[in-house]
Structures are given as C-alpha cells and as structure tokens.
C-alpha positions in Angstrom: 23.5 51.2 -69.7 25.2 47.8 -69.1 28.6 46.3 -70.2 28.1 43.7 -72.1 29.4 40.8 -70.3 29.0 41.8 -66.8 28.4 38.9 -64.5 24.8 39.2 -62.6 23.2 37.8 -59.0 21.5 34.8 -59.7 18.1 34.7 -59.2 15.6 33.0 -56.9 15.5 29.8 -59.8 19.6 29.2 -60.1 19.8 28.9 -56.6 17.1 27.1 -56.0 18.8 24.4 -59.0 22.0 25.1 -57.9 20.8 24.1 -54.0 19.5 21.2 -55.7 22.3 19.9 -57.7 24.9 20.2 -54.5 22.4 18.6 -52.5 21.7 14.9 -55.2 26.0 16.1 -55.7 27.0 15.8 -51.8 24.1 14.6 -49.9 22.6 11.4 -51.5 26.0 9.4 -51.1 26.5 10.1 -47.8 23.3 9.6 -46.5 24.2 6.3 -48.8 27.1 5.7 -46.5 25.4 6.5 -43.2 22.6 4.2 -44.3 25.3 1.7 -45.1 27.5 1.6 -42.3 24.3 1.9 -39.8 23.4 -1.5 -41.1 26.7 -3.5 -40.8 27.0 -1.4 -37.6 23.5 -2.7 -36.7 24.5 -6.3 -37.4 27.3 -6.6 -35.9 26.4 -4.9 -33.1 23.6 -7.6 -32.8 25.8 -10.4 -32.5 28.2 -9.1 -30.0 24.6 -8.2 -27.6 23.9 -11.3 -27.9 27.1 -13.1 -26.0 26.9 -10.5 -23.7 23.5 -11.2 -23.1 24.2 -15.0 -23.0 27.5 -15.0 -20.9 25.2 -12.6 -18.5 22.8 -15.5 -18.1 24.9 -18.0 -17.2 26.2 -15.9 -14.6 22.9 -15.6 -12.9 22.0 -18.9 -13.2 25.5 -20.0 -10.9 
C-alpha cells in the first residue's frame, strides 16, 4: 500500500524534460554570451594584429 502523497523518483521522461529545460535556460544564454565575446574579441584583436604586422614591415624595410 502506497501513501497518498509520496514523492517518487522521476522517470526517464521527466529527467529528459528537466535536462532539456535546464539546457535551454542555462546553456543557450551562455552560448550567446560566448559568441558575442568571441566576436568582439576577434574584431579588436584583428586591428591590433594588423598594427603589429605593419610595424614589423616598417622595421624590415629599414
């Protein structure tokens, strides 16, 4: 005989739903933040690399 308000262990379906919700609430915003960071980091890093290369070319030409 089971008690009427017993909390059981979630089944596979419930675990998959909870995992999917956790990934969508936590994973997607994290991936967006990482993508934005890499976009801006690459953009600013590109200008610095160009400046460094131009300085090296100047030194090599002299």
